[in-house]
N, C-alpha and C positions, 0 to 999 in steps of 0.2 A: 504493500500500500504506500510505499515511500516515493512514488513517482510524482509527488506534488499534488496529489488528489486526496480528496476526503473519502475515507472508506465507506461512508454512507451514500456517496454519489456513485450510482451503478456504472456510469460511463467512465469515471475516473478509476474505478476498481478494475475495469476490464482493460485499461490502457496497457498495463504491464503484460497481461496475457496476450494482447494483440501484438506487442513488440516482440515477445518471445516467439509467437507464431510466425511472424515475418522472418526472423532469423532461422527458424526451423525450416521453413519452406525454401529459403535460399541456400540451405546446407544439404549435405548428403551423409549417408552412413550413420555412424555412432553420434556424431554432432547433431544431425537432423533429429534422431530419436530422442536425444537428451533434451534438446530445446523444446521438442514437441511435448515431452513428458512434463517439463516445467510449465509450459503454457497450459496444458490440460489441468494441472493442479491449480493454477491461478484462476482459470475459468470455473473450475469446480468450487473454489472458495467463493467466487462472486455469485455463482448459481445458488450456493447454500445460503448466502446472505441476502441476495436480492431477487433470486428467481429469474424468470424471463427466458425466452427462447434463444436469444443470442448466445448467452453463456452456455446454456444446455447443449445446443447443437455443436458448439465449438469444443465442449468436453468430449463429445463423441468423435468428432473428426480428429482432434489432436491426439486422443488416445489411440486411434487407429494408426496414425503416423508414428506414434511412439512405440508401436508394436504390441499394444495391449488390446487385442481384439475382443476379449471378454468385456472389458470396461467400455469399449466403443459400442458394443452391442447393447449393453445395459443402458448406457446413456441415450442411444438412439431409441430404444424401446420407451424410455421415459419421455422423450420428446413426442413420440407418437401418442402416448397416453395423455399428454398434457396439452396438445394443440387443439384449440377451439377456434374455429374460423367464424368470426363475426366482426362487427364494427365497420370502420371505414376501409376503403380499398387498400390503403397502405398497410394497415394492420393485417388485413386478410392476406395480402401478398406475402408478407414475411412469415405469417403462420403457415401458409401453404408451402412456401419455399423451404422452411425449416422441416416441415413434414416430408417433403420430397427428398431432402438430403438424408434424413433418417431412413427413409425407404431404401435409398441407394446403399447406405451403410449396412442395411439388413439384407441386401441381395435381392431386392425387388425392383429392378429397373422399369418394368412395365407399369407398375403402380406409380413409381416416381414420375414417369413421363406423363401420365394422366394428371397427377397432382400438379406438376409444373405447368401443364397447359391451363389448368384452372387458375393457378397463380397469375400467369401472364394475362389471362382474360380479365382478372380483377384490376390489373394496372397495366394496360396494354402499351402505353407510351413511356413507361419507366425503363428505358433501355439500360441505364446505368445499373439499376437493381437486377435486371435480367442477366446482364453480363457478369455481375458479381456472383450471383447464384450459380450460374453455369460454370464459372471459373472454380468455385468451391467444389461443385460436383465433379468437374474434370480432375481435380486433385484427388478426390476420394476414389474415383474410378481408376486412376493411375496407380494409386496405392493398392487397390484390390486386384490390379492386373486385368481389369474388365474393359471391354470396348466402350468407346464414347460416341459411336456413330449415331446412336439413337437420339443424341442431343441436337443434331443438325437442324431439324425442322423447328426447334425451339429457340435457336440463336437469334439475337436481335440483328437488325441490318448493320452493315459496316458503315463506319463514319470516317470521313476524311476531314482533317483540320488544316487550314492554311493560315499562317501568320506571316505577316510581312507586307511588303509593298509589291504591287504589280507595276513594273516599269513600262514606259512607252505606250501608255494608253492615252487616247485623245482627251 
């Protein structure tokens, strides 16, 4: 909790876990597993204190990356048992996206594809959220050694950015 945040602030409490996750994902081998384990522990502490799907699904994913498949499965099952989809479109999107991630972790890609399609339908223009969710699922599938081709129809459109000046225009 010493990252400058208040432990009673859920976002501050997950900051350390997120930073450890980033290091884990940029690493390989024993270093990747060690940072993933540390991240999972931080997310678990935040989940115990604050609850919420963000910490819960990240406990599952980081436990998988740490090599603890039993803990990953248990955490994914907890997410599935706790996701209730109601409220506004944004909340519904994240509840469904978390549910889909849990389904992938539990080896149910067909159910995950259906759940992801529902999530995208709730928030069809939120391409940033779609890309983030699909990126997370790609990580899980890679860790499981499973194909990701089923994600293709769910991917958001590609975006090109131009910054700078265009010269020689009238």
